[in-house]
C-alpha positions as CSV (number, residue, x, y, z in Angstrom):
1,M,53.3,56.4,3.5
2,G,56.7,55.7,2.4
3,F,59.8,57.7,1.4
4,P,58.7,59.6,-2.1
5,Y,62.3,58.7,-4.1
6,D,63.4,55.7,-5.7
7,K,66.3,55.8,-3.6
8,A,65.8,56.0,0.3
9,D,68.7,58.0,1.4
10,W,68.0,62.3,2.4
11,S,70.9,63.4,0.0
12,V,68.1,63.3,-2.9
13,V,65.9,65.3,-0.9
14,D,66.5,69.1,-2.9
15,G,63.7,71.3,-1.0
16,A,61.0,71.1,1.6
17,M,59.5,67.8,2.3
18,F,56.6,67.8,4.1
19,M,52.8,68.0,2.8
20,G,51.5,71.7,1.6
21,A,54.9,72.4,0.9
22,N,54.8,75.7,-1.6
23,S,51.5,76.4,-1.1
24,S,49.2,78.5,1.7
25,M,48.8,76.0,4.0
26,P,51.9,76.3,6.3
27,L,50.9,80.1,6.8
28,F,47.3,78.3,7.9
29,Y,48.4,76.2,10.3
30,T,50.9,78.7,11.8
31,I,48.3,81.0,12.5
32,I,45.8,78.2,13.9
33,A,48.8,77.8,16.0
34,I,49.7,81.1,17.0
35,I,45.4,81.6,17.9
36,I,45.4,78.4,20.0
37,C,48.9,79.2,21.6
38,I,47.7,82.9,22.6
39,V,44.1,81.0,23.9
40,F,45.7,79.1,26.2
41,L,48.0,81.7,27.5
42,I,45.2,84.5,28.3
43,Y,43.5,81.3,29.9
44,G,46.1,80.1,31.8
45,Q,46.8,83.6,32.9
46,M,42.9,84.0,34.1
47,I,43.4,80.7,36.2
48,E,46.9,81.9,37.8
49,N,44.9,85.2,38.6
50,D,41.8,83.5,40.2
51,K,44.1,81.1,42.3
52,Y,46.3,84.2,43.7
53,N,43.1,86.2,44.3
54,K,41.9,83.6,46.8
């Protein structure tokens, strides 16, 4: 996947340049990332509590 413009220069880019721009997909992936982070924080806290209690 190359540069999508005729001129290979960043000055021709005038907006967001990623797949899914101007759609609901960035919100969807952000929500998934937030959920994954929360799950790992909870899991890490449970492991730390188990090690502290031993």
